N, CA, C and O atoms as a Tripos MOL2 file, in Angstrom:
@<TRIPOS>MOLECULE
protein
  276   275    69     0     0
PROTEIN
NO_CHARGES

@<TRIPOS>ATOM
      1 N           2.3500  -27.8500   10.0300 N.3       1 UNK1
      2 CA          2.1140  -26.5080    9.5580 C.3       1 UNK1
      3 C           3.1000  -26.1830    8.4330 C.2       1 UNK1
      4 O           4.2830  -26.5110    8.5170 O.2       1 UNK1
      5 N           2.6080  -25.5510    7.4080 N.am      2 UNK2
      6 CA          3.4170  -25.1800    6.2510 C.3       2 UNK2
      7 C           4.3720  -24.0340    6.5800 C.2       2 UNK2
      8 O           4.1080  -23.2220    7.4660 O.2       2 UNK2
      9 N           5.4690  -23.9860    5.8610 N.am      3 UNK3
     10 CA          6.4060  -22.8750    6.0210 C.3       3 UNK3
     11 C           5.7950  -21.5490    5.5890 C.2       3 UNK3
     12 O           6.2640  -20.4880    6.0010 O.2       3 UNK3
     13 N           4.7600  -21.5980    4.7670 N.am      4 UNK4
     14 CA          4.1350  -20.3790    4.2680 C.3       4 UNK4
     15 C           2.9010  -19.9750    5.0630 C.2       4 UNK4
     16 O           2.2750  -18.9660    4.7380 O.2       4 UNK4
     17 N           2.5370  -20.7200    6.0840 N.am      5 UNK5
     18 CA          1.3530  -20.4050    6.8710 C.3       5 UNK5
     19 C           1.4630  -19.0010    7.4390 C.2       5 UNK5
     20 O           2.4710  -18.6370    8.0440 O.2       5 UNK5
     21 N           0.4170  -18.2230    7.2380 N.am      6 UNK6
     22 CA          0.3190  -16.8620    7.7570 C.3       6 UNK6
     23 C           1.3760  -15.9130    7.1920 C.2       6 UNK6
     24 O           1.7200  -14.9170    7.8290 O.2       6 UNK6
     25 N           1.8850  -16.2130    6.0140 N.am      7 UNK7
     26 CA          2.8010  -15.3240    5.3040 C.3       7 UNK7
     27 C           2.0320  -14.6760    4.1530 C.2       7 UNK7
     28 O           0.9490  -15.1350    3.7890 O.2       7 UNK7
     29 N           2.5880  -13.6190    3.5880 N.am      8 UNK8
     30 CA          1.9690  -12.9430    2.4460 C.3       8 UNK8
     31 C           2.9180  -13.0520    1.2550 C.2       8 UNK8
     32 O           4.0990  -12.7180    1.3550 O.2       8 UNK8
     33 N           2.3890  -13.5190    0.1350 N.am      9 UNK9
     34 CA          3.1700  -13.6400   -1.0920 C.3       9 UNK9
     35 C           2.7150  -12.5700   -2.0800 C.2       9 UNK9
     36 O           1.5250  -12.2740   -2.1820 O.2       9 UNK9
     37 N           3.6660  -11.9970   -2.8000 N.am     10 UNK10
     38 CA          3.3740  -11.0610   -3.8800 C.3      10 UNK10
     39 C           3.7960  -11.7510   -5.1680 C.2      10 UNK10
     40 O           4.9740  -12.0520   -5.3640 O.2      10 UNK10
     41 N           2.8230  -12.0000   -6.0480 N.am     11 UNK11
     42 CA          3.1000  -12.7350   -7.2840 C.3      11 UNK11
     43 C           2.8250  -11.8240   -8.4720 C.2      11 UNK11
     44 O           1.6860  -11.4250   -8.7160 O.2      11 UNK11
     45 N           3.8840  -11.5000   -9.2060 N.am     12 UNK12
     46 CA          3.7060  -10.7150  -10.4290 C.3      12 UNK12
     47 C           3.4700  -11.6810  -11.5850 C.2      12 UNK12
     48 O           3.9630  -12.8090  -11.5760 O.2      12 UNK12
     49 N           2.7210  -11.2320  -12.5660 N.am     13 UNK13
     50 CA          2.3660  -12.1160  -13.6800 C.3      13 UNK13
     51 C           1.3570  -13.1610  -13.2570 C.2      13 UNK13
     52 O           1.2750  -14.2320  -13.8580 O.2      13 UNK13
     53 N           0.5830  -12.8520  -12.2180 N.am     14 UNK14
     54 CA         -0.3330  -13.8340  -11.6420 C.3      14 UNK14
     55 C          -1.6170  -14.0270  -12.4390 C.2      14 UNK14
     56 O          -2.4180  -14.9030  -12.1140 O.2      14 UNK14
     57 N          -1.8220  -13.2300  -13.4670 N.am     15 UNK15
     58 CA         -3.0750  -13.2900  -14.2120 C.3      15 UNK15
     59 C          -3.2790  -14.5370  -15.0480 C.2      15 UNK15
     60 O          -4.4070  -14.8600  -15.4210 O.2      15 UNK15
     61 N          -2.1870  -15.2450  -15.3480 N.am     16 UNK16
     62 CA         -2.3240  -16.4600  -16.1610 C.3      16 UNK16
     63 C          -1.0240  -17.2540  -16.1250 C.2      16 UNK16
     64 O          -0.0150  -16.7980  -15.5860 O.2      16 UNK16
     65 N          -1.0650  -18.4260  -16.6960 N.am     17 UNK17
     66 CA          0.1290  -19.2510  -16.8740 C.3      17 UNK17
     67 C           0.8540  -19.6120  -15.5920 C.2      17 UNK17
     68 O           0.2420  -19.9820  -14.5900 O.2      17 UNK17
     69 N           2.1850  -19.4930  -15.6480 N.am     18 UNK18
     70 CA          3.0210  -19.8860  -14.5160 C.3      18 UNK18
     71 C           2.7400  -19.0190  -13.2950 C.2      18 UNK18
     72 O           2.7170  -19.5240  -12.1730 O.2      18 UNK18
     73 N           2.5240  -17.7110  -13.5010 N.am     19 UNK19
     74 CA          2.2210  -16.8260  -12.3750 C.3      19 UNK19
     75 C           0.9640  -17.2410  -11.6490 C.2      19 UNK19
     76 O           0.9250  -17.2220  -10.4190 O.2      19 UNK19
     77 N          -0.0670  -17.6150  -12.3880 N.am     20 UNK20
     78 CA         -1.3150  -18.1020  -11.7930 C.3      20 UNK20
     79 C          -1.0560  -19.3610  -10.9830 C.2      20 UNK20
     80 O          -1.5300  -19.4910   -9.8540 O.2      20 UNK20
     81 N          -0.3040  -20.2860  -11.5650 N.am     21 UNK21
     82 CA          0.0020  -21.5470  -10.8740 C.3      21 UNK21
     83 C           0.7810  -21.2870   -9.5810 C.2      21 UNK21
     84 O           0.5340  -21.9380   -8.5660 O.2      21 UNK21
     85 N           1.7150  -20.3410   -9.6170 N.am     22 UNK22
     86 CA          2.4880  -20.0090   -8.4220 C.3      22 UNK22
     87 C           1.5760  -19.4140   -7.3470 C.2      22 UNK22
     88 O           1.6740  -19.7850   -6.1770 O.2      22 UNK22
     89 N           0.6920  -18.4960   -7.7370 N.am     23 UNK23
     90 CA         -0.2350  -17.8900   -6.7750 C.3      23 UNK23
     91 C          -1.0980  -18.9510   -6.1050 C.2      23 UNK23
     92 O          -1.2880  -18.9260   -4.8890 O.2      23 UNK23
     93 N          -1.6120  -19.8700   -6.8890 N.am     24 UNK24
     94 CA         -2.4630  -20.9210   -6.3320 C.3      24 UNK24
     95 C          -1.6750  -21.8840   -5.4510 C.2      24 UNK24
     96 O          -2.2020  -22.3640   -4.4480 O.2      24 UNK24
     97 N          -0.4390  -22.1730   -5.7990 N.am     25 UNK25
     98 CA          0.4150  -23.0480   -4.9870 C.3      25 UNK25
     99 C           0.7430  -22.3970   -3.6510 C.2      25 UNK25
    100 O           0.6810  -23.0460   -2.6070 O.2      25 UNK25
    101 N           1.0960  -21.1040   -3.6850 N.am     26 UNK26
    102 CA          1.3540  -20.3900   -2.4290 C.3      26 UNK26
    103 C           0.1250  -20.4360   -1.5250 C.2      26 UNK26
    104 O           0.2430  -20.6610   -0.3210 O.2      26 UNK26
    105 N          -1.0590  -20.2210   -2.1100 N.am     27 UNK27
    106 CA         -2.2940  -20.2740   -1.3190 C.3      27 UNK27
    107 C          -2.5070  -21.6680   -0.7360 C.2      27 UNK27
    108 O          -2.8910  -21.8100    0.4250 O.2      27 UNK27
    109 N          -2.2580  -22.6890   -1.5430 N.am     28 UNK28
    110 CA         -2.4200  -24.0710   -1.0640 C.3      28 UNK28
    111 C          -1.4670  -24.3770    0.0800 C.2      28 UNK28
    112 O          -1.7510  -25.2280    0.9230 O.2      28 UNK28
    113 N          -0.3380  -23.6820    0.1090 N.am     29 UNK29
    114 CA          0.6600  -23.8770    1.1630 C.3      29 UNK29
    115 C           0.4330  -22.9580    2.3630 C.2      29 UNK29
    116 O           1.2250  -22.9570    3.3050 O.2      29 UNK29
    117 N          -0.6650  -22.1640    2.3290 N.am     30 UNK30
    118 CA         -1.0380  -21.3780    3.4990 C.3      30 UNK30
    119 C          -0.7920  -19.8880    3.4380 C.2      30 UNK30
    120 O          -1.0670  -19.1880    4.4120 O.2      30 UNK30
    121 N          -0.2820  -19.3740    2.3290 N.am     31 UNK31
    122 CA          0.0030  -17.9370    2.2260 C.3      31 UNK31
    123 C          -1.2120  -17.1710    1.7250 C.2      31 UNK31
    124 O          -2.0150  -17.6970    0.9540 O.2      31 UNK31
    125 N          -1.3400  -15.9220    2.1710 N.am     32 UNK32
    126 CA         -2.2570  -14.9780    1.5570 C.3      32 UNK32
    127 C          -1.5090  -14.4040    0.3570 C.2      32 UNK32
    128 O          -0.2800  -14.3480    0.3700 O.2      32 UNK32
    129 N          -2.2380  -13.9730   -0.6900 N.am     33 UNK33
    130 CA         -1.5570  -13.6600   -1.9470 C.3      33 UNK33
    131 C          -2.0330  -12.3420   -2.5630 C.2      33 UNK33
    132 O          -3.2320  -12.1110   -2.7140 O.2      33 UNK33
    133 N          -1.0650  -11.4750   -2.9170 N.am     34 UNK34
    134 CA         -1.3250  -10.3380   -3.7740 C.3      34 UNK34
    135 C          -1.0920  -10.8140   -5.2010 C.2      34 UNK34
    136 O           0.0270  -11.1820   -5.5600 O.2      34 UNK34
    137 N          -2.1460  -10.8100   -6.0170 N.am     35 UNK35
    138 CA         -2.0710  -11.2650   -7.4080 C.3      35 UNK35
    139 C          -1.9470  -10.0310   -8.3010 C.2      35 UNK35
    140 O          -2.8760   -9.2290   -8.3980 O.2      35 UNK35
    141 N          -0.8040   -9.8870   -8.9450 N.am     36 UNK36
    142 CA         -0.5460   -8.7030   -9.7560 C.3      36 UNK36
    143 C          -0.3430   -9.1120  -11.2140 C.2      36 UNK36
    144 O           0.4350  -10.0160  -11.5210 O.2      36 UNK36
    145 N          -1.0600   -8.4260  -12.1030 N.am     37 UNK37
    146 CA         -0.8600   -8.6460  -13.5380 C.3      37 UNK37
    147 C          -1.1640   -7.3410  -14.2650 C.2      37 UNK37
    148 O          -1.4680   -6.3300  -13.6330 O.2      37 UNK37
    149 N          -1.0800   -7.3670  -15.5770 N.am     38 UNK38
    150 CA         -1.3120   -6.1460  -16.3610 C.3      38 UNK38
    151 C          -2.7710   -5.7380  -16.4090 C.2      38 UNK38
    152 O          -3.0670   -4.5710  -16.6680 O.2      38 UNK38
    153 N          -3.6980   -6.6640  -16.1660 N.am     39 UNK39
    154 CA         -5.1210   -6.3220  -16.2190 C.3      39 UNK39
    155 C          -5.8020   -6.6450  -14.8990 C.2      39 UNK39
    156 O          -5.5420   -7.6780  -14.2830 O.2      39 UNK39
    157 N          -6.6780   -5.7440  -14.4790 N.am     40 UNK40
    158 CA         -7.4260   -5.9470  -13.2430 C.3      40 UNK40
    159 C          -8.3220   -7.1840  -13.3430 C.2      40 UNK40
    160 O          -8.4980   -7.9130  -12.3670 O.2      40 UNK40
    161 N          -8.8750   -7.4070  -14.5100 N.am     41 UNK41
    162 CA         -9.7760   -8.5480  -14.7090 C.3      41 UNK41
    163 C          -9.0670   -9.8760  -14.4240 C.2      41 UNK41
    164 O          -9.5860  -10.7070  -13.6780 O.2      41 UNK41
    165 N          -7.8940  -10.0760  -15.0090 N.am     42 UNK42
    166 CA         -7.1580  -11.3230  -14.7910 C.3      42 UNK42
    167 C          -6.6800  -11.4470  -13.3520 C.2      42 UNK42
    168 O          -6.7400  -12.5250  -12.7600 O.2      42 UNK42
    169 N          -6.2040  -10.3330  -12.7900 N.am     43 UNK43
    170 CA         -5.7260  -10.3670  -11.4070 C.3      43 UNK43
    171 C          -6.8450  -10.7590  -10.4580 C.2      43 UNK43
    172 O          -6.6570  -11.5960   -9.5740 O.2      43 UNK43
    173 N          -8.0030  -10.1550  -10.6420 N.am     44 UNK44
    174 CA         -9.1240  -10.4370   -9.7430 C.3      44 UNK44
    175 C          -9.6480  -11.8540   -9.9340 C.2      44 UNK44
    176 O         -10.0840  -12.4870   -8.9730 O.2      44 UNK44
    177 N          -9.6090  -12.3500  -11.1460 N.am     45 UNK45
    178 CA        -10.0530  -13.7270  -11.4090 C.3      45 UNK45
    179 C          -9.2060  -14.7230  -10.6050 C.2      45 UNK45
    180 O          -9.7400  -15.6370   -9.9770 O.2      45 UNK45
    181 N          -7.8940  -14.5380  -10.6320 N.am     46 UNK46
    182 CA         -6.9970  -15.4270   -9.8830 C.3      46 UNK46
    183 C          -7.1690  -15.1920   -8.3890 C.2      46 UNK46
    184 O          -7.1410  -16.1450   -7.6110 O.2      46 UNK46
    185 N          -7.3460  -13.9430   -7.9760 N.am     47 UNK47
    186 CA         -7.5730  -13.6540   -6.5580 C.3      47 UNK47
    187 C          -8.8220  -14.3890   -6.0490 C.2      47 UNK47
    188 O          -8.8310  -14.8860   -4.9230 O.2      47 UNK47
    189 N          -9.8620  -14.4560   -6.8670 N.am     48 UNK48
    190 CA        -11.0660  -15.1940   -6.4860 C.3      48 UNK48
    191 C         -10.7710  -16.6840   -6.3230 C.2      48 UNK48
    192 O         -11.2990  -17.3310   -5.4190 O.2      48 UNK48
    193 N          -9.9280  -17.2240   -7.2020 N.am     49 UNK49
    194 CA         -9.5380  -18.6310   -7.0790 C.3      49 UNK49
    195 C          -8.7660  -18.8620   -5.7800 C.2      49 UNK49
    196 O          -8.9520  -19.8770   -5.1090 O.2      49 UNK49
    197 N          -7.9080  -17.9190   -5.4390 N.am     50 UNK50
    198 CA         -7.1560  -18.0260   -4.1810 C.3      50 UNK50
    199 C          -8.1170  -17.9770   -2.9970 C.2      50 UNK50
    200 O          -8.0000  -18.7830   -2.0740 O.2      50 UNK50
    201 N          -9.0610  -17.0450   -3.0120 N.am     51 UNK51
    202 CA        -10.0400  -16.9390   -1.9180 C.3      51 UNK51
    203 C         -10.8430  -18.2220   -1.7590 C.2      51 UNK51
    204 O         -11.2330  -18.5810   -0.6480 O.2      51 UNK51
    205 N         -11.0860  -18.9070   -2.8550 N.am     52 UNK52
    206 CA        -11.8310  -20.1700   -2.8020 C.3      52 UNK52
    207 C         -11.0820  -21.2400   -2.0060 C.2      52 UNK52
    208 O         -11.6830  -22.2160   -1.5570 O.2      52 UNK52
    209 N          -9.7680  -21.0580   -1.8320 N.am     53 UNK53
    210 CA         -8.9820  -22.0010   -1.0300 C.3      53 UNK53
    211 C          -9.0440  -21.6630    0.4550 C.2      53 UNK53
    212 O          -8.5280  -22.4050    1.2900 O.2      53 UNK53
    213 N          -9.6860  -20.5260    0.7810 N.am     54 UNK54
    214 CA         -9.7870  -20.1090    2.1690 C.3      54 UNK54
    215 C          -8.7420  -19.0900    2.5890 C.2      54 UNK54
    216 O          -8.6920  -18.6970    3.7550 O.2      54 UNK54
    217 N          -7.9150  -18.6610    1.6590 N.am     55 UNK55
    218 CA         -6.8730  -17.6630    1.9630 C.3      55 UNK55
    219 C          -7.3520  -16.2780    1.5270 C.2      55 UNK55
    220 O          -8.2770  -16.1540    0.7250 O.2      55 UNK55
    221 N          -6.7180  -15.2540    2.0600 N.am     56 UNK56
    222 CA         -7.0080  -13.8830    1.6370 C.3      56 UNK56
    223 C          -6.2570  -13.6150    0.3390 C.2      56 UNK56
    224 O          -5.1700  -14.1460    0.1150 O.2      56 UNK56
    225 N          -6.8520  -12.7830   -0.5130 N.am     57 UNK57
    226 CA         -6.1950  -12.4550   -1.7840 C.3      57 UNK57
    227 C          -6.6610  -11.0960   -2.2670 C.2      57 UNK57
    228 O          -7.7850  -10.6700   -2.0040 O.2      57 UNK57
    229 N          -5.7630  -10.4230   -2.9830 N.am     58 UNK58
    230 CA         -6.0350   -9.1300   -3.5650 C.3      58 UNK58
    231 C          -5.5870   -9.1610   -5.0120 C.2      58 UNK58
    232 O          -4.4940   -9.6350   -5.3180 O.2      58 UNK58
    233 N          -6.4290   -8.6560   -5.9040 N.am     59 UNK59
    234 CA         -6.0790   -8.5800   -7.3190 C.3      59 UNK59
    235 C          -5.7380   -7.1550   -7.6960 C.2      59 UNK59
    236 O          -6.5330   -6.2410   -7.4760 O.2      59 UNK59
    237 N          -4.5600   -6.9600   -8.2640 N.am     60 UNK60
    238 CA         -4.1000   -5.6240   -8.6290 C.3      60 UNK60
    239 C          -3.5820   -5.6030  -10.0620 C.2      60 UNK60
    240 O          -2.9290   -6.5430  -10.5170 O.2      60 UNK60
    241 N          -3.8870   -4.5100  -10.7630 N.am     61 UNK61
    242 CA         -3.3370   -4.3160  -12.1120 C.3      61 UNK61
    243 C          -2.1660   -3.3520  -12.0130 C.2      61 UNK61
    244 O          -2.2600   -2.3190  -11.3510 O.2      61 UNK61
    245 N          -1.0730   -3.6880  -12.6660 N.am     62 UNK62
    246 CA          0.1120   -2.8400  -12.6170 C.3      62 UNK62
    247 C           0.9230   -3.0820  -13.8820 C.2      62 UNK62
    248 O           1.2150   -4.2220  -14.2460 O.2      62 UNK62
    249 N           1.2750   -2.0010  -14.5350 N.am     63 UNK63
    250 CA          2.1460   -2.1280  -15.7070 C.3      63 UNK63
    251 C           3.3100   -1.1450  -15.5270 C.2      63 UNK63
    252 O           3.1090    0.0590  -15.3660 O.2      63 UNK63
    253 N           4.4970   -1.6760  -15.5590 N.am     64 UNK64
    254 CA          5.6870   -0.8590  -15.4180 C.3      64 UNK64
    255 C           6.2180   -0.5210  -16.8100 C.2      64 UNK64
    256 O           6.5060   -1.4050  -17.6160 O.2      64 UNK64
    257 N           6.3360    0.7490  -17.0630 N.am     65 UNK65
    258 CA          6.8760    1.1910  -18.3450 C.3      65 UNK65
    259 C           8.1990    1.9060  -18.0950 C.2      65 UNK65
    260 O           8.3320    2.6920  -17.1560 O.2      65 UNK65
    261 N           9.1450    1.6260  -18.9290 N.am     66 UNK66
    262 CA         10.4560    2.2690  -18.8110 C.3      66 UNK66
    263 C          10.6080    3.2740  -19.9420 C.2      66 UNK66
    264 O          10.2700    2.9930  -21.0920 O.2      66 UNK66
    265 N          11.1250    4.4550  -19.5980 N.am     67 UNK67
    266 CA         11.3640    5.4720  -20.6030 C.3      67 UNK67
    267 C          12.5820    5.1080  -21.4390 C.2      67 UNK67
    268 O          13.5690    4.5830  -20.9220 O.2      67 UNK67
    269 N          12.5070    5.3810  -22.6970 N.am     68 UNK68
    270 CA         13.6640    5.1530  -23.5660 C.3      68 UNK68
    271 C          14.7090    6.2250  -23.3030 C.2      68 UNK68
    272 O          14.3890    7.3870  -23.0530 O.2      68 UNK68
    273 N          15.9530    5.8070  -23.3660 N.am     69 UNK69
    274 CA         17.0240    6.7680  -23.1290 C.3      69 UNK69
    275 C          17.7690    7.0680  -24.3950 C.2      69 UNK69
    276 O          18.7100    7.8610  -24.3850 O.2      69 UNK69
@<TRIPOS>BOND
     1     1     2 1
     2     2     3 1
     3     3     4 2
     4     3     5 am
     5     5     6 1
     6     6     7 1
     7     7     8 2
     8     7     9 am
     9     9    10 1
    10    10    11 1
    11    11    12 2
    12    11    13 am
    13    13    14 1
    14    14    15 1
    15    15    16 2
    16    15    17 am
    17    17    18 1
    18    18    19 1
    19    19    20 2
    20    19    21 am
    21    21    22 1
    22    22    23 1
    23    23    24 2
    24    23    25 am
    25    25    26 1
    26    26    27 1
    27    27    28 2
    28    27    29 am
    29    29    30 1
    30    30    31 1
    31    31    32 2
    32    31    33 am
    33    33    34 1
    34    34    35 1
    35    35    36 2
    36    35    37 am
    37    37    38 1
    38    38    39 1
    39    39    40 2
    40    39    41 am
    41    41    42 1
    42    42    43 1
    43    43    44 2
    44    43    45 am
    45    45    46 1
    46    46    47 1
    47    47    48 2
    48    47    49 am
    49    49    50 1
    50    50    51 1
    51    51    52 2
    52    51    53 am
    53    53    54 1
    54    54    55 1
    55    55    56 2
    56    55    57 am
    57    57    58 1
    58    58    59 1
    59    59    60 2
    60    59    61 am
    61    61    62 1
    62    62    63 1
    63    63    64 2
    64    63    65 am
    65    65    66 1
    66    66    67 1
    67    67    68 2
    68    67    69 am
    69    69    70 1
    70    70    71 1
    71    71    72 2
    72    71    73 am
    73    73    74 1
    74    74    75 1
    75    75    76 2
    76    75    77 am
    77    77    78 1
    78    78    79 1
    79    79    80 2
    80    79    81 am
    81    81    82 1
    82    82    83 1
    83    83    84 2
    84    83    85 am
    85    85    86 1
    86    86    87 1
    87    87    88 2
    88    87    89 am
    89    89    90 1
    90    90    91 1
    91    91    92 2
    92    91    93 am
    93    93    94 1
    94    94    95 1
    95    95    96 2
    96    95    97 am
    97    97    98 1
    98    98    99 1
    99    99   100 2
   100    99   101 am
   101   101   102 1
   102   102   103 1
   103   103   104 2
   104   103   105 am
   105   105   106 1
   106   106   107 1
   107   107   108 2
   108   107   109 am
   109   109   110 1
   110   110   111 1
   111   111   112 2
   112   111   113 am
   113   113   114 1
   114   114   115 1
   115   115   116 2
   116   115   117 am
   117   117   118 1
   118   118   119 1
   119   119   120 2
   120   119   121 am
   121   121   122 1
   122   122   123 1
   123   123   124 2
   124   123   125 am
   125   125   126 1
   126   126   127 1
   127   127   128 2
   128   127   129 am
   129   129   130 1
   130   130   131 1
   131   131   132 2
   132   131   133 am
   133   133   134 1
   134   134   135 1
   135   135   136 2
   136   135   137 am
   137   137   138 1
   138   138   139 1
   139   139   140 2
   140   139   141 am
   141   141   142 1
   142   142   143 1
   143   143   144 2
   144   143   145 am
   145   145   146 1
   146   146   147 1
   147   147   148 2
   148   147   149 am
   149   149   150 1
   150   150   151 1
   151   151   152 2
   152   151   153 am
   153   153   154 1
   154   154   155 1
   155   155   156 2
   156   155   157 am
   157   157   158 1
   158   158   159 1
   159   159   160 2
   160   159   161 am
   161   161   162 1
   162   162   163 1
   163   163   164 2
   164   163   165 am
   165   165   166 1
   166   166   167 1
   167   167   168 2
   168   167   169 am
   169   169   170 1
   170   170   171 1
   171   171   172 2
   172   171   173 am
   173   173   174 1
   174   174   175 1
   175   175   176 2
   176   175   177 am
   177   177   178 1
   178   178   179 1
   179   179   180 2
   180   179   181 am
   181   181   182 1
   182   182   183 1
   183   183   184 2
   184   183   185 am
   185   185   186 1
   186   186   187 1
   187   187   188 2
   188   187   189 am
   189   189   190 1
   190   190   191 1
   191   191   192 2
   192   191   193 am
   193   193   194 1
   194   194   195 1
   195   195   196 2
   196   195   197 am
   197   197   198 1
   198   198   199 1
   199   199   200 2
   200   199   201 am
   201   201   202 1
   202   202   203 1
   203   203   204 2
   204   203   205 am
   205   205   206 1
   206   206   207 1
   207   207   208 2
   208   207   209 am
   209   209   210 1
   210   210   211 1
   211   211   212 2
   212   211   213 am
   213   213   214 1
   214   214   215 1
   215   215   216 2
   216   215   217 am
   217   217   218 1
   218   218   219 1
   219   219   220 2
   220   219   221 am
   221   221   222 1
   222   222   223 1
   223   223   224 2
   224   223   225 am
   225   225   226 1
   226   226   227 1
   227   227   228 2
   228   227   229 am
   229   229   230 1
   230   230   231 1
   231   231   232 2
   232   231   233 am
   233   233   234 1
   234   234   235 1
   235   235   236 2
   236   235   237 am
   237   237   238 1
   238   238   239 1
   239   239   240 2
   240   239   241 am
   241   241   242 1
   242   242   243 1
   243   243   244 2
   244   243   245 am
   245   245   246 1
   246   246   247 1
   247   247   248 2
   248   247   249 am
   249   249   250 1
   250   250   251 1
   251   251   252 2
   252   251   253 am
   253   253   254 1
   254   254   255 1
   255   255   256 2
   256   255   257 am
   257   257   258 1
   258   258   259 1
   259   259   260 2
   260   259   261 am
   261   261   262 1
   262   262   263 1
   263   263   264 2
   264   263   265 am
   265   265   266 1
   266   266   267 1
   267   267   268 2
   268   267   269 am
   269   269   270 1
   270   270   271 1
   271   271   272 2
   272   271   273 am
   273   273   274 1
   274   274   275 1
   275   275   276 2
@<TRIPOS>SUBSTRUCTURE
     1 UNK1         2 RESIDUE 1 A UNK
     2 UNK2         6 RESIDUE 1 A UNK
     3 UNK3        10 RESIDUE 1 A UNK
     4 UNK4        14 RESIDUE 1 A UNK
     5 UNK5        18 RESIDUE 1 A UNK
     6 UNK6        22 RESIDUE 1 A UNK
     7 UNK7        26 RESIDUE 1 A UNK
     8 UNK8        30 RESIDUE 1 A UNK
     9 UNK9        34 RESIDUE 1 A UNK
    10 UNK10       38 RESIDUE 1 A UNK
    11 UNK11       42 RESIDUE 1 A UNK
    12 UNK12       46 RESIDUE 1 A UNK
    13 UNK13       50 RESIDUE 1 A UNK
    14 UNK14       54 RESIDUE 1 A UNK
    15 UNK15       58 RESIDUE 1 A UNK
    16 UNK16       62 RESIDUE 1 A UNK
    17 UNK17       66 RESIDUE 1 A UNK
    18 UNK18       70 RESIDUE 1 A UNK
    19 UNK19       74 RESIDUE 1 A UNK
    20 UNK20       78 RESIDUE 1 A UNK
    21 UNK21       82 RESIDUE 1 A UNK
    22 UNK22       86 RESIDUE 1 A UNK
    23 UNK23       90 RESIDUE 1 A UNK
    24 UNK24       94 RESIDUE 1 A UNK
    25 UNK25       98 RESIDUE 1 A UNK
    26 UNK26      102 RESIDUE 1 A UNK
    27 UNK27      106 RESIDUE 1 A UNK
    28 UNK28      110 RESIDUE 1 A UNK
    29 UNK29      114 RESIDUE 1 A UNK
    30 UNK30      118 RESIDUE 1 A UNK
    31 UNK31      122 RESIDUE 1 A UNK
    32 UNK32      126 RESIDUE 1 A UNK
    33 UNK33      130 RESIDUE 1 A UNK
    34 UNK34      134 RESIDUE 1 A UNK
    35 UNK35      138 RESIDUE 1 A UNK
    36 UNK36      142 RESIDUE 1 A UNK
    37 UNK37      146 RESIDUE 1 A UNK
    38 UNK38      150 RESIDUE 1 A UNK
    39 UNK39      154 RESIDUE 1 A UNK
    40 UNK40      158 RESIDUE 1 A UNK
    41 UNK41      162 RESIDUE 1 A UNK
    42 UNK42      166 RESIDUE 1 A UNK
    43 UNK43      170 RESIDUE 1 A UNK
    44 UNK44      174 RESIDUE 1 A UNK
    45 UNK45      178 RESIDUE 1 A UNK
    46 UNK46      182 RESIDUE 1 A UNK
    47 UNK47      186 RESIDUE 1 A UNK
    48 UNK48      190 RESIDUE 1 A UNK
    49 UNK49      194 RESIDUE 1 A UNK
    50 UNK50      198 RESIDUE 1 A UNK
    51 UNK51      202 RESIDUE 1 A UNK
    52 UNK52      206 RESIDUE 1 A UNK
    53 UNK53      210 RESIDUE 1 A UNK
    54 UNK54      214 RESIDUE 1 A UNK
    55 UNK55      218 RESIDUE 1 A UNK
    56 UNK56      222 RESIDUE 1 A UNK
    57 UNK57      226 RESIDUE 1 A UNK
    58 UNK58      230 RESIDUE 1 A UNK
    59 UNK59      234 RESIDUE 1 A UNK
    60 UNK60      238 RESIDUE 1 A UNK
    61 UNK61      242 RESIDUE 1 A UNK
    62 UNK62      246 RESIDUE 1 A UNK
    63 UNK63      250 RESIDUE 1 A UNK
    64 UNK64      254 RESIDUE 1 A UNK
    65 UNK65      258 RESIDUE 1 A UNK
    66 UNK66      262 RESIDUE 1 A UNK
    67 UNK67      266 RESIDUE 1 A UNK
    68 UNK68      270 RESIDUE 1 A UNK
    69 UNK69      274 RESIDUE 1 A UNK
């Protein structure tokens, strides 16, 4: 059994590149994954890839903006 079995991972930047690869690796290791990126479209696309591995996944769009001081 994997160390990540039945755990939940939160991956920011999951919509593409390294974040996508991390989300898919966590899923392959048994974790359910919250896929977070700046666009809902990219997040959901990766979440669908995670679901295809048999794990649960949620795609969320989130952009953090900081006020200038």
